[in-house]
N, CA, C and O atoms as CSV, one atom per row, in Angstrom:
chain,resi,resn,atom,element,x,y,z
A,1,MET,N,N,-191.965,115.366,28.677
A,1,MET,CA,C,-190.943,114.373,28.443
A,1,MET,C,C,-191.551,113.005,28.150
A,1,MET,O,O,-191.030,112.259,27.321
A,2,GLY,N,N,-192.666,112.668,28.836
A,2,GLY,CA,C,-193.314,111.389,28.610
A,2,GLY,C,C,-193.783,111.226,27.183
A,2,GLY,O,O,-193.600,110.168,26.581
A,3,ARG,N,N,-194.397,112.285,26.629
A,3,ARG,CA,C,-194.891,112.209,25.258
A,3,ARG,C,C,-193.735,112.075,24.278
A,3,ARG,O,O,-193.837,111.313,23.316
A,4,ALA,N,N,-192.649,112.786,24.492
A,4,ALA,CA,C,-191.488,112.677,23.602
A,4,ALA,C,C,-190.936,111.254,23.638
A,4,ALA,O,O,-190.537,110.703,22.612
A,5,ARG,N,N,-190.920,110.672,24.828
A,5,ARG,CA,C,-190.426,109.307,24.954
A,5,ARG,C,C,-191.349,108.340,24.203
A,5,ARG,O,O,-190.874,107.426,23.529
A,6,GLU,N,N,-192.691,108.545,24.321
A,6,GLU,CA,C,-193.640,107.692,23.596
A,6,GLU,C,C,-193.449,107.827,22.096
A,6,GLU,O,O,-193.438,106.828,21.377
A,7,ASN,N,N,-193.297,109.074,21.614
A,7,ASN,CA,C,-193.115,109.282,20.183
A,7,ASN,C,C,-191.840,108.616,19.704
A,7,ASN,O,O,-191.819,108.011,18.632
A,8,ASN,N,N,-190.782,108.720,20.485
A,8,ASN,CA,C,-189.523,108.092,20.115
A,8,ASN,C,C,-189.692,106.577,20.068
A,8,ASN,O,O,-189.170,105.917,19.170
A,9,ARG,N,N,-190.419,106.031,21.036
A,9,ARG,CA,C,-190.633,104.593,21.079
A,9,ARG,C,C,-191.423,104.123,19.863
A,9,ARG,O,O,-191.144,103.055,19.318
A,10,SER,N,N,-192.412,104.916,19.431
A,10,SER,CA,C,-193.253,104.480,18.316
A,10,SER,C,C,-192.510,104.523,16.985
A,10,SER,O,O,-192.904,103.834,16.044
A,11,THR,N,N,-191.452,105.309,16.884
A,11,THR,CA,C,-190.723,105.384,15.623
A,11,THR,C,C,-189.384,104.665,15.676
A,11,THR,O,O,-188.656,104.631,14.684
A,12,ARG,N,N,-189.056,104.090,16.825
A,12,ARG,CA,C,-187.785,103.393,16.974
A,12,ARG,C,C,-187.751,102.147,16.098
A,12,ARG,O,O,-188.748,101.435,15.970
A,13,GLN,N,N,-186.610,101.899,15.509
A,13,GLN,CA,C,-186.450,100.708,14.680
A,13,GLN,C,C,-186.134,99.517,15.560
A,13,GLN,O,O,-185.476,99.649,16.592
A,14,ASN,N,N,-186.608,98.355,15.145
A,14,ASN,CA,C,-186.267,97.138,15.859
A,14,ASN,C,C,-184.886,96.675,15.406
A,14,ASN,O,O,-184.299,97.282,14.510
A,15,PRO,N,N,-184.365,95.626,16.001
A,15,PRO,CA,C,-183.010,95.189,15.635
A,15,PRO,C,C,-182.840,94.834,14.160
A,15,PRO,O,O,-181.717,94.848,13.657
A,16,MET,N,N,-183.929,94.515,13.456
A,16,MET,CA,C,-183.813,94.186,12.041
A,16,MET,C,C,-183.859,95.432,11.168
A,16,MET,O,O,-183.813,95.328,9.942
A,17,GLY,N,N,-183.950,96.626,11.789
A,17,GLY,CA,C,-183.933,97.855,11.021
A,17,GLY,C,C,-185.270,98.215,10.408
A,17,GLY,O,O,-185.329,99.059,9.514
A,18,MET,N,N,-186.353,97.589,10.871
A,18,MET,CA,C,-187.669,97.893,10.325
A,18,MET,C,C,-188.491,98.604,11.389
A,18,MET,O,O,-188.264,98.437,12.587
A,19,MET,N,N,-189.442,99.394,10.931
A,19,MET,CA,C,-190.267,100.169,11.823
A,19,MET,C,C,-191.547,99.414,12.165
A,19,MET,O,O,-192.174,98.836,11.277
A,20,GLY,N,N,-191.940,99.410,13.420
A,20,GLY,CA,C,-193.230,98.968,13.913
A,20,GLY,C,C,-193.948,97.867,13.177
A,20,GLY,O,O,-193.339,96.872,12.783
A,21,HIS,N,N,-195.251,98.038,12.988
A,21,HIS,CA,C,-196.130,97.017,12.445
A,21,HIS,C,C,-195.861,96.604,11.000
A,21,HIS,O,O,-196.146,95.453,10.669
A,22,PRO,N,N,-195.336,97.448,10.117
A,22,PRO,CA,C,-195.075,96.957,8.760
A,22,PRO,C,C,-194.228,95.692,8.741
A,22,PRO,O,O,-194.314,94.902,7.801
A,23,ARG,N,N,-193.422,95.498,9.759
A,23,ARG,CA,C,-192.596,94.294,9.850
A,23,ARG,C,C,-193.475,93.052,9.827
A,23,ARG,O,O,-193.114,92.052,9.206
A,24,LYS,N,N,-194.636,93.101,10.501
A,24,LYS,CA,C,-195.513,91.935,10.545
A,24,LYS,C,C,-196.024,91.578,9.160
A,24,LYS,O,O,-196.070,90.402,8.801
A,25,SER,N,N,-196.406,92.569,8.387
A,25,SER,CA,C,-196.906,92.261,7.048
A,25,SER,C,C,-195.775,91.779,6.148
A,25,SER,O,O,-195.993,90.930,5.284
A,26,ARG,N,N,-194.583,92.304,6.336
A,26,ARG,CA,C,-193.444,91.826,5.545
A,26,ARG,C,C,-193.149,90.371,5.846
A,26,ARG,O,O,-192.895,89.576,4.941
A,27,VAL,N,N,-193.183,90.031,7.121
A,27,VAL,CA,C,-192.913,88.649,7.507
A,27,VAL,C,C,-194.011,87.735,6.973
A,27,VAL,O,O,-193.720,86.636,6.500
A,28,ALA,N,N,-195.269,88.171,7.043
A,28,ALA,CA,C,-196.377,87.367,6.517
A,28,ALA,C,C,-196.218,87.151,5.012
A,28,ALA,O,O,-196.463,86.053,4.512
A,29,THR,N,N,-195.808,88.196,4.292
A,29,THR,CA,C,-195.580,88.074,2.848
A,29,THR,C,C,-194.449,87.098,2.572
A,29,THR,O,O,-194.561,86.240,1.697
A,30,GLN,N,N,-193.365,87.229,3.316
A,30,GLN,CA,C,-192.225,86.324,3.143
A,30,GLN,C,C,-192.639,84.886,3.423
A,30,GLN,O,O,-192.296,83.979,2.665
A,31,LYS,N,N,-193.369,84.677,4.499
A,31,LYS,CA,C,-193.779,83.326,4.871
A,31,LYS,C,C,-194.621,82.695,3.766
A,31,LYS,O,O,-194.406,81.540,3.400
A,32,SER,N,N,-195.576,83.451,3.238
A,32,SER,CA,C,-196.434,82.883,2.194
A,32,SER,C,C,-195.632,82.541,0.942
A,32,SER,O,O,-195.904,81.533,0.290
A,33,LYS,N,N,-194.648,83.370,0.601
A,33,LYS,CA,C,-193.796,83.075,-0.557
A,33,LYS,C,C,-192.983,81.801,-0.316
A,33,LYS,O,O,-192.845,80.972,-1.215
A,34,HIS,N,N,-192.451,81.646,0.890
A,34,HIS,CA,C,-191.651,80.462,1.203
A,34,HIS,C,C,-192.500,79.194,1.194
A,34,HIS,O,O,-192.031,78.130,0.788
A,35,LEU,N,N,-193.738,79.308,1.639
A,35,LEU,CA,C,-194.613,78.135,1.655
A,35,LEU,C,C,-194.924,77.622,0.249
A,35,LEU,O,O,-195.302,76.462,0.082
A,36,GLU,N,N,-194.768,78.477,-0.758
A,36,GLU,CA,C,-194.997,78.076,-2.143
A,36,GLU,C,C,-193.871,77.204,-2.699
A,36,GLU,O,O,-194.055,76.560,-3.732
A,37,SER,N,N,-192.726,77.168,-2.047
A,37,SER,CA,C,-191.553,76.460,-2.557
A,37,SER,C,C,-191.571,74.979,-2.183
A,37,SER,O,O,-191.505,74.619,-1.008
A,38,GLU,N,N,-191.661,74.135,-3.201
A,38,GLU,CA,C,-191.609,72.683,-2.991
A,38,GLU,C,C,-190.254,72.283,-2.414
A,38,GLU,O,O,-190.179,71.420,-1.540
A,39,THR,N,N,-189.191,72.906,-2.898
A,39,THR,CA,C,-187.840,72.609,-2.403
A,39,THR,C,C,-187.747,72.864,-0.907
A,39,THR,O,O,-187.222,72.036,-0.163
A,40,LEU,N,N,-188.257,74.014,-0.465
A,40,LEU,CA,C,-188.187,74.332,0.961
A,40,LEU,C,C,-189.072,73.409,1.786
A,40,LEU,O,O,-188.706,73.044,2.904
A,41,ARG,N,N,-190.216,73.029,1.262
A,41,ARG,CA,C,-191.083,72.090,1.993
A,41,ARG,C,C,-190.357,70.760,2.197
A,41,ARG,O,O,-190.400,70.184,3.284
A,42,GLN,N,N,-189.696,70.282,1.153
A,42,GLN,CA,C,-188.962,69.017,1.255
A,42,GLN,C,C,-187.806,69.133,2.245
A,42,GLN,O,O,-187.575,68.229,3.048
A,43,GLN,N,N,-187.083,70.247,2.183
A,43,GLN,CA,C,-185.949,70.420,3.090
A,43,GLN,C,C,-186.407,70.552,4.542
A,43,GLN,O,O,-185.750,70.038,5.448
A,44,ALA,N,N,-187.524,71.236,4.768
A,44,ALA,CA,C,-188.040,71.372,6.130
A,44,ALA,C,C,-188.451,70.009,6.682
A,44,ALA,O,O,-188.260,69.727,7.865
A,45,ALA,N,N,-189.013,69.170,5.819
A,45,ALA,CA,C,-189.440,67.839,6.245
A,45,ALA,C,C,-188.255,66.946,6.575
A,45,ALA,O,O,-188.366,66.072,7.435
A,46,GLY,N,N,-187.129,67.147,5.913
A,46,GLY,CA,C,-186.003,66.234,6.064
A,46,GLY,C,C,-184.848,66.736,6.898
A,46,GLY,O,O,-183.862,66.020,7.075
A,47,ASN,N,N,-184.943,67.961,7.423
A,47,ASN,CA,C,-183.819,68.532,8.166
A,47,ASN,C,C,-184.290,69.169,9.462
A,47,ASN,O,O,-185.466,69.500,9.616
A,48,SER,N,N,-183.350,69.337,10.398
A,48,SER,CA,C,-183.660,70.077,11.623
A,48,SER,C,C,-183.797,71.559,11.267
A,48,SER,O,O,-183.400,71.978,10.179
A,49,LYS,N,N,-184.353,72.342,12.177
A,49,LYS,CA,C,-184.507,73.783,11.937
A,49,LYS,C,C,-183.143,74.431,11.718
A,49,LYS,O,O,-182.996,75.295,10.854
A,50,GLU,N,N,-182.151,74.018,12.494
A,50,GLU,CA,C,-180.810,74.592,12.349
A,50,GLU,C,C,-180.204,74.255,10.987
A,50,GLU,O,O,-179.623,75.121,10.333
A,51,GLN,N,N,-180.340,73.008,10.563
A,51,GLN,CA,C,-179.833,72.621,9.246
A,51,GLN,C,C,-180.554,73.406,8.155
A,51,GLN,O,O,-179.927,73.908,7.223
A,52,PHE,N,N,-181.862,73.509,8.277
A,52,PHE,CA,C,-182.670,74.252,7.313
A,52,PHE,C,C,-182.226,75.715,7.250
A,52,PHE,O,O,-182.120,76.287,6.165
A,53,ALA,N,N,-181.969,76.315,8.406
A,53,ALA,CA,C,-181.577,77.726,8.470
A,53,ALA,C,C,-180.286,77.999,7.705
A,53,ALA,O,O,-180.082,79.111,7.218
A,54,HIS,N,N,-179.425,77.015,7.595
A,54,HIS,CA,C,-178.142,77.188,6.911
A,54,HIS,C,C,-178.160,76.708,5.460
A,54,HIS,O,O,-177.121,76.683,4.800
A,55,SER,N,N,-179.318,76.334,4.975
A,55,SER,CA,C,-179.436,75.827,3.610
A,55,SER,C,C,-179.243,76.948,2.591
A,55,SER,O,O,-179.837,78.016,2.733
A,56,PRO,N,N,-178.425,76.722,1.574
A,56,PRO,CA,C,-178.291,77.727,0.514
A,56,PRO,C,C,-179.614,77.941,-0.238
A,56,PRO,O,O,-179.876,79.028,-0.752
A,57,ASP,N,N,-180.438,76.894,-0.294
A,57,ASP,CA,C,-181.742,77.052,-0.945
A,57,ASP,C,C,-182.630,78.009,-0.161
A,57,ASP,O,O,-183.354,78.808,-0.755
A,58,PHE,N,N,-182.583,77.938,1.174
A,58,PHE,CA,C,-183.371,78.854,1.999
A,58,PHE,C,C,-182.936,80.293,1.734
A,58,PHE,O,O,-183.775,81.178,1.566
A,59,HIS,N,N,-181.635,80.522,1.697
A,59,HIS,CA,C,-181.144,81.884,1.440
A,59,HIS,C,C,-181.579,82.355,0.050
A,59,HIS,O,O,-182.025,83.491,-0.112
A,60,SER,N,N,-181.451,81.495,-0.933
A,60,SER,CA,C,-181.832,81.853,-2.302
A,60,SER,C,C,-183.321,82.165,-2.395
A,60,SER,O,O,-183.708,83.164,-3.001
A,61,GLU,N,N,-184.161,81.314,-1.799
A,61,GLU,CA,C,-185.609,81.539,-1.817
A,61,GLU,C,C,-185.961,82.815,-1.049
A,61,GLU,O,O,-186.857,83.559,-1.448
A,62,PHE,N,N,-185.251,83.063,0.053
A,62,PHE,CA,C,-185.472,84.284,0.830
A,62,PHE,C,C,-185.210,85.518,-0.032
A,62,PHE,O,O,-186.031,86.434,-0.074
A,63,MET,N,N,-184.077,85.540,-0.713
A,63,MET,CA,C,-183.740,86.692,-1.546
A,63,MET,C,C,-184.730,86.851,-2.701
A,63,MET,O,O,-185.106,87.973,-3.041
A,64,ASN,N,N,-185.153,85.739,-3.305
A,64,ASN,CA,C,-186.155,85.807,-4.369
A,64,ASN,C,C,-187.473,86.371,-3.859
A,64,ASN,O,O,-188.123,87.159,-4.546
A,65,ALA,N,N,-187.869,85.970,-2.655
A,65,ALA,CA,C,-189.116,86.470,-2.074
A,65,ALA,C,C,-189.029,87.960,-1.781
A,65,ALA,O,O,-189.992,88.694,-2.001
A,66,VAL,N,N,-187.878,88.412,-1.285
A,66,VAL,CA,C,-187.688,89.839,-1.016
A,66,VAL,C,C,-187.811,90.634,-2.315
A,66,VAL,O,O,-188.500,91.653,-2.366
A,67,MET,N,N,-187.145,90.165,-3.354
A,67,MET,CA,C,-187.203,90.874,-4.637
A,67,MET,C,C,-188.608,90.819,-5.236
A,67,MET,O,O,-189.067,91.800,-5.822
A,68,GLY,N,N,-189.288,89.693,-5.097
A,68,GLY,CA,C,-190.650,89.578,-5.594
A,68,GLY,C,C,-191.603,90.511,-4.883
A,68,GLY,O,O,-192.470,91.120,-5.509
A,69,ALA,N,N,-191.444,90.626,-3.571
A,69,ALA,CA,C,-192.298,91.537,-2.799
A,69,ALA,C,C,-192.034,92.985,-3.205
A,69,ALA,O,O,-192.964,93.786,-3.303
A,70,GLN,N,N,-190.775,93.317,-3.439
A,70,GLN,CA,C,-190.433,94.674,-3.870
A,70,GLN,C,C,-191.101,94.985,-5.206
A,70,GLN,O,O,-191.671,96.062,-5.385
A,71,ASP,N,N,-191.029,94.047,-6.135
A,71,ASP,CA,C,-191.663,94.245,-7.442
A,71,ASP,C,C,-193.167,94.416,-7.299
A,71,ASP,O,O,-193.759,95.295,-7.925
A,72,ALA,N,N,-193.785,93.578,-6.474
A,72,ALA,CA,C,-195.237,93.654,-6.289
A,72,ALA,C,C,-195.639,94.981,-5.662
A,72,ALA,O,O,-196.625,95.587,-6.083
A,73,HIS,N,N,-194.894,95.443,-4.665
A,73,HIS,CA,C,-195.212,96.721,-4.013
A,73,HIS,C,C,-195.006,97.883,-4.978
A,73,HIS,O,O,-195.781,98.839,-4.974
A,74,THR,N,N,-193.975,97.805,-5.797
A,74,THR,CA,C,-193.730,98.861,-6.779
A,74,THR,C,C,-194.867,98.926,-7.788
A,74,THR,O,O,-195.347,100.010,-8.120
A,75,GLN,N,N,-195.299,97.764,-8.277
A,75,GLN,CA,C,-196.405,97.731,-9.245
A,75,GLN,C,C,-197.692,98.265,-8.623
A,75,GLN,O,O,-198.413,99.038,-9.252
A,76,MET,N,N,-197.983,97.851,-7.379
A,76,MET,CA,C,-199.192,98.308,-6.706
A,76,MET,C,C,-199.148,99.818,-6.488
A,76,MET,O,O,-200.149,100.504,-6.699
A,77,SER,N,N,-198.012,100.334,-6.072
A,77,SER,CA,C,-197.878,101.773,-5.855
A,77,SER,C,C,-198.043,102.543,-7.157
A,77,SER,O,O,-198.705,103.580,-7.188
A,78,THR,N,N,-197.449,102.045,-8.222
A,78,THR,CA,C,-197.566,102.698,-9.529
A,78,THR,C,C,-199.013,102.717,-9.996
A,78,THR,O,O,-199.487,103.743,-10.484
A,79,GLN,N,N,-199.717,101.612,-9.859
A,79,GLN,CA,C,-201.134,101.565,-10.231
A,79,GLN,C,C,-201.944,102.570,-9.425
A,79,GLN,O,O,-202.810,103.254,-9.970
A,80,THR,N,N,-201.666,102.660,-8.140
A,80,THR,CA,C,-202.399,103.576,-7.277
A,80,THR,C,C,-202.119,105.024,-7.649
A,80,THR,O,O,-203.037,105.842,-7.716
A,81,LEU,N,N,-200.868,105.338,-7.889
A,81,LEU,CA,C,-200.515,106.715,-8.252
A,81,LEU,C,C,-201.117,107.133,-9.580
A,81,LEU,O,O,-201.429,108.308,-9.771
A,82,ASN,N,N,-201.286,106.198,-10.499
A,82,ASN,CA,C,-201.750,106.514,-11.844
A,82,ASN,C,C,-203.251,106.411,-12.048
A,82,ASN,O,O,-203.733,106.709,-13.140
A,83,SER,N,N,-204.004,106.004,-11.043
A,83,SER,CA,C,-205.435,105.795,-11.234
A,83,SER,C,C,-206.251,106.392,-10.097
A,83,SER,O,O,-206.135,105.972,-8.945
A,84,LYS,N,N,-207.072,107.371,-10.432
A,84,LYS,CA,C,-207.962,107.988,-9.455
A,84,LYS,C,C,-208.935,106.949,-8.900
A,84,LYS,O,O,-209.258,106.977,-7.712
A,85,ALA,N,N,-209.404,106.030,-9.752
A,85,ALA,CA,C,-210.341,104.997,-9.302
A,85,ALA,C,C,-209.694,104.073,-8.265
A,85,ALA,O,O,-210.325,103.709,-7.273
A,86,VAL,N,N,-208.439,103.698,-8.498
A,86,VAL,CA,C,-207.735,102.843,-7.545
A,86,VAL,C,C,-207.512,103.603,-6.234
A,86,VAL,O,O,-207.663,103.037,-5.152
A,87,GLN,N,N,-207.155,104.883,-6.336
A,87,GLN,CA,C,-206.970,105.702,-5.135
A,87,GLN,C,C,-208.255,105.746,-4.309
A,87,GLN,O,O,-208.227,105.542,-3.096
A,88,GLU,N,N,-209.374,106.013,-4.970
A,88,GLU,CA,C,-210.654,106.087,-4.260
A,88,GLU,C,C,-211.030,104.739,-3.670
A,88,GLU,O,O,-211.543,104.670,-2.553
A,89,GLY,N,N,-210.780,103.669,-4.410
A,89,GLY,CA,C,-211.073,102.335,-3.901
A,89,GLY,C,C,-210.261,102.000,-2.664
A,89,GLY,O,O,-210.790,101.439,-1.705
A,90,MET,N,N,-208.980,102.341,-2.682
A,90,MET,CA,C,-208.122,102.068,-1.528
A,90,MET,C,C,-208.545,102.900,-0.328
A,90,MET,O,O,-208.565,102.402,0.797
A,91,LYS,N,N,-208.883,104.159,-0.559
A,91,LYS,CA,C,-209.343,105.002,0.551
A,91,LYS,C,C,-210.637,104.452,1.137
A,91,LYS,O,O,-210.825,104.458,2.354
A,92,HIS,N,N,-211.531,103.975,0.267
A,92,HIS,CA,C,-212.783,103.380,0.740
A,92,HIS,C,C,-212.501,102.163,1.622
A,92,HIS,O,O,-213.086,102.023,2.696
A,93,ILE,N,N,-211.621,101.299,1.175
A,93,ILE,CA,C,-211.279,100.101,1.958
A,93,ILE,C,C,-210.670,100.505,3.296
A,93,ILE,O,O,-211.022,99.948,4.336
A,94,LEU,N,N,-209.751,101.481,3.269
A,94,LEU,CA,C,-209.119,101.930,4.510
A,94,LEU,C,C,-210.145,102.470,5.497
A,94,LEU,O,O,-210.083,102.172,6.690
A,95,LEU,N,N,-211.087,103.264,5.002
A,95,LEU,CA,C,-212.046,103.903,5.897
A,95,LEU,C,C,-213.233,103.017,6.267
A,95,LEU,O,O,-213.737,103.106,7.386
A,96,GLN,N,N,-213.679,102.180,5.367
A,96,GLN,CA,C,-214.893,101.406,5.622
A,96,GLN,C,C,-214.645,99.973,6.105
A,96,GLN,O,O,-215.523,99.374,6.726
A,97,HIS,N,N,-213.474,99.425,5.833
A,97,HIS,CA,C,-213.268,98.007,6.135
A,97,HIS,C,C,-212.055,97.701,7.005
A,97,HIS,O,O,-212.012,96.648,7.641
A,98,SER,N,N,-211.074,98.587,7.050
A,98,SER,CA,C,-209.850,98.249,7.777
A,98,SER,C,C,-209.829,98.755,9.214
A,98,SER,O,O,-208.971,98.354,10.000
A,99,GLY,N,N,-210.757,99.624,9.558
A,99,GLY,CA,C,-210.759,100.181,10.905
A,99,GLY,C,C,-209.718,101.269,11.105
A,99,GLY,O,O,-209.357,101.572,12.242
A,100,LEU,N,N,-209.229,101.864,10.019
A,100,LEU,CA,C,-208.190,102.892,10.123
A,100,LEU,C,C,-208.637,104.066,10.977
A,100,LEU,O,O,-207.943,104.451,11.918
A,101,TRP,N,N,-209.795,104.640,10.656
A,101,TRP,CA,C,-210.276,105.829,11.381
A,101,TRP,C,C,-210.418,105.526,12.872
A,101,TRP,O,O,-210.007,106.319,13.718
A,102,GLU,N,N,-211.003,104.374,13.181
A,102,GLU,CA,C,-211.203,103.992,14.571
A,102,GLU,C,C,-209.865,103.801,15.295
A,102,GLU,O,O,-209.713,104.201,16.449
A,103,ALA,N,N,-208.913,103.196,14.614
A,103,ALA,CA,C,-207.596,102.996,15.219
A,103,ALA,C,C,-206.881,104.318,15.448
A,103,ALA,O,O,-206.201,104.492,16.459
A,104,LEU,N,N,-207.034,105.257,14.508
A,104,LEU,CA,C,-206.420,106.569,14.672
A,104,LEU,C,C,-207.043,107.313,15.847
A,104,LEU,O,O,-206.333,107.939,16.634
A,105,ARG,N,N,-208.367,107.248,15.968
A,105,ARG,CA,C,-209.054,107.898,17.099
A,105,ARG,C,C,-208.612,107.284,18.422
A,105,ARG,O,O,-208.356,108.004,19.387
A,106,ALA,N,N,-208.524,105.976,18.469
A,106,ALA,CA,C,-208.101,105.304,19.699
A,106,ALA,C,C,-206.669,105.693,20.062
A,106,ALA,O,O,-206.358,105.922,21.231
A,107,ALA,N,N,-205.801,105.766,19.053
A,107,ALA,CA,C,-204.406,106.158,19.307
A,107,ALA,C,C,-204.331,107.592,19.802
A,107,ALA,O,O,-203.554,107.902,20.706
A,108,ALA,N,N,-205.144,108.474,19.206
A,108,ALA,CA,C,-205.158,109.877,19.637
A,108,ALA,C,C,-205.678,109.985,21.065
A,108,ALA,O,O,-205.132,110.749,21.861
A,109,ALA,N,N,-206.717,109.237,21.401
A,109,ALA,CA,C,-207.291,109.276,22.740
A,109,ALA,C,C,-206.299,108.782,23.783
A,109,ALA,O,O,-206.258,109.306,24.896
A,110,SER,N,N,-205.504,107.785,23.436
A,110,SER,CA,C,-204.545,107.242,24.397
A,110,SER,C,C,-203.375,108.186,24.629
A,110,SER,O,O,-202.643,108.032,25.607
A,111,GLN,N,N,-203.187,109.168,23.737
A,111,GLN,CA,C,-202.092,110.129,23.897
A,111,GLN,C,C,-202.514,111.367,24.666
A,111,GLN,O,O,-201.657,112.156,25.062
A,112,LYS,N,N,-203.814,111.564,24.892
A,112,LYS,CA,C,-204.292,112.728,25.633
A,112,LYS,C,C,-203.903,112.607,27.090
A,112,LYS,O,O,-203.839,111.511,27.647
A,113,SER,N,N,-203.642,113.756,27.697
A,113,SER,CA,C,-203.347,113.732,29.133
A,113,SER,C,C,-204.652,113.463,29.874
A,113,SER,O,O,-205.724,113.758,29.347
A,114,PRO,N,N,-204.585,112.910,31.087
A,114,PRO,CA,C,-205.797,112.554,31.825
A,114,PRO,C,C,-206.756,113.730,32.027
A,114,PRO,O,O,-207.966,113.517,32.107
A,115,SER,N,N,-206.259,114.940,32.110
A,115,SER,CA,C,-207.143,116.092,32.325
A,115,SER,C,C,-207.929,116.426,31.081
A,115,SER,O,O,-208.950,117.105,31.190
A,116,LEU,N,N,-207.512,115.985,29.891
A,116,LEU,CA,C,-208.226,116.280,28.656
A,116,LEU,C,C,-209.207,115.193,28.262
A,116,LEU,O,O,-210.057,115.418,27.400
A,117,VAL,N,N,-209.113,114.037,28.863
A,117,VAL,CA,C,-209.998,112.937,28.521
A,117,VAL,C,C,-211.318,113.125,29.242
A,117,VAL,O,O,-211.345,113.402,30.441
A,118,GLU,N,N,-212.425,112.973,28.504
A,118,GLU,CA,C,-213.751,113.165,29.113
A,118,GLU,C,C,-214.163,111.972,29.917
A,118,GLU,O,O,-215.250,111.964,30.497
């Protein structure tokens, strides 16, 4: 039962309807897009956070950033699917530079019962 509960917890959606860690990268992407907007920089400088939150410009820039990120992810995925070289390059980065293998091993080790851990 404990393992089922852990698995359920790891796949549970947060209140914004997004799964786990990808939310962090989405927020980072959104933040960087918003920081590019001169209009938003000016509004942030001249308004309280609450006033800024209700700005139609903030909503418009937010929606533009969401659509821009979708386009960028679609283009990146298409390039990866269509190019063996890009696929190999991404796998190399994942295995040699991102710590993917190590993180997977650590996650697997933390799921073992105490009697199976050496």
